[in-house]
Each structure stands twice: as C-alpha cells, then as structure tokens.
C-alpha positions in Angstrom: 156.3 -11.4 -64.0 156.8 -9.1 -66.8 159.8 -6.6 -64.8 162.2 -6.6 -62.2 159.4 -4.9 -59.7 157.0 -7.9 -60.2 159.6 -10.4 -59.6 161.1 -8.7 -56.6 157.4 -8.6 -55.1 156.9 -12.5 -55.7 160.3 -13.0 -53.6 159.2 -10.6 -50.9 156.3 -12.5 -50.8 157.6 -15.7 -50.1 155.1 -16.3 -47.5 152.4 -17.1 -50.2 154.3 -19.8 -51.8 153.5 -22.6 -49.4 150.7 -21.4 -46.8 152.1 -22.0 -43.4 155.7 -22.9 -44.7 157.8 -26.1 -44.1 158.7 -25.9 -40.2 161.4 -27.0 -38.1 162.3 -25.8 -34.6 165.3 -26.5 -32.5 165.9 -26.2 -29.2 168.8 -25.7 -26.6 168.8 -25.1 -23.0 169.7 -21.1 -23.3 168.2 -20.5 -26.4 165.5 -21.0 -28.6 165.9 -20.8 -32.5 162.9 -21.4 -34.9 163.9 -22.3 -39.0 161.3 -21.9 -41.5 161.5 -23.2 -45.2 159.3 -21.7 -48.0 160.2 -22.9 -51.1 158.6 -22.3 -55.0 159.4 -24.6 -58.2 159.7 -23.0 -61.3 158.1 -25.1 -64.5 162.0 -25.9 -65.6 162.6 -27.4 -62.0 164.8 -24.5 -60.7 163.9 -23.9 -57.2 163.9 -20.8 -54.7 164.2 -21.3 -50.8 163.4 -18.8 -48.4 164.9 -19.6 -45.0 163.9 -17.8 -42.2 166.1 -18.0 -39.0 164.2 -16.1 -35.8 166.2 -16.7 -32.7 164.3 -15.7 -29.2 166.3 -14.3 -26.5 168.0 -11.8 -28.6 166.4 -9.1 -30.9 163.5 -11.0 -32.0 164.7 -10.5 -35.6 164.6 -12.6 -38.3 167.3 -13.2 -40.4 166.3 -14.0 -44.0 168.0 -15.9 -46.5 167.5 -17.0 -50.3 168.6 -19.7 -51.5 168.7 -20.4 -56.0 168.9 -24.1 -57.3 169.1 -24.6 -60.5 168.6 -28.4 -62.4 171.3 -30.0 -63.8 172.1 -29.1 -67.4 171.7 -25.1 -66.7 174.8 -23.4 -67.2 173.4 -20.1 -65.6 176.4 -18.0 -64.1 176.1 -14.3 -63.1 179.7 -14.2 -61.8 182.9 -13.5 -63.9 184.3 -16.2 -65.9 187.3 -15.7 -64.0 185.9 -15.6 -60.3 186.3 -19.3 -59.8 182.5 -19.6 -59.8 180.2 -21.8 -61.7 177.0 -22.6 -62.1 177.4 -25.8 -60.2 177.6 -23.1 -57.1 174.0 -23.1 -58.0 173.0 -26.6 -57.8 172.5 -26.9 -53.7 171.2 -25.4 -50.8 173.9 -23.2 -49.0 173.7 -21.4 -45.6 175.2 -18.3 -47.4 172.3 -18.1 -49.8 172.5 -15.5 -52.4 171.2 -11.9 -53.1 167.8 -10.9 -54.4 169.6 -10.0 -57.0 170.8 -12.5 -58.4 167.5 -14.6 -58.4 165.9 -11.5 -60.2 168.7 -11.7 -62.8 168.0 -15.7 -63.2 164.3 -15.1 -63.3 164.5 -12.3 -66.2 167.2 -14.3 -68.0 165.0 -17.7 -67.7 161.6 -15.7 -67.8 160.7 -18.1 -71.0 161.2 -21.5 -69.1 160.6 -20.6 -65.3 
C-alpha cells in the first residue's frame, strides 16, 4: 500500500481479509445479536481485527469497530507521552477499538515491516 488512500481502502475492504469471516452468533429470548470478526495479520505479527455487531429487532445497522494489536517489543504509541497511554495499550483486543486513522498511522510508520 503506497499511500493513505490505499491503506484506508484496505481497511474498508475488511470482508476480503477472510472470506466468510470468523462468525459467532449470540441469541437471547428478546433480541438476536450477531458478531463477525475479520482478522488480517501483517508480516511483522501485528494484527488488525474488524468486528461487526449487527443487532436484529433494532435498527439493523452494523456497528463496526477496529482493533490494532501490535507484537511484543513494538513500541508504537500514537499518544502524547503525558497521556497515560503506552504501547501496551495496543497489545490486546479491546471492546472500544481504535480509529482507522490510528491504524493508518501505524501502517504508515511500519510500512517497511508490514
């Protein structure tokens, strides 16, 4: 990926990372929720996970969140040193996820190793 637009297009095409995706479904008597996970692993071991959450019986909208998981020893940290965040914040999956701009920044800064 040569530029920011190509990196964003790659992230937006997360369905192509794993055809069919890894799929989990949760059922409850009053509602039905579907979770789908799509994962891409880079050459350096970093992973991007796109999580779709579709809730039936509501708006039928899909809530999409991205996660960036970096390998041990990678010191990537896009936050200010006084923010309280460290690179360890990116070493596990979180429900909150991160913005596409953070992942694009990582892909740009690590373009030689991913």
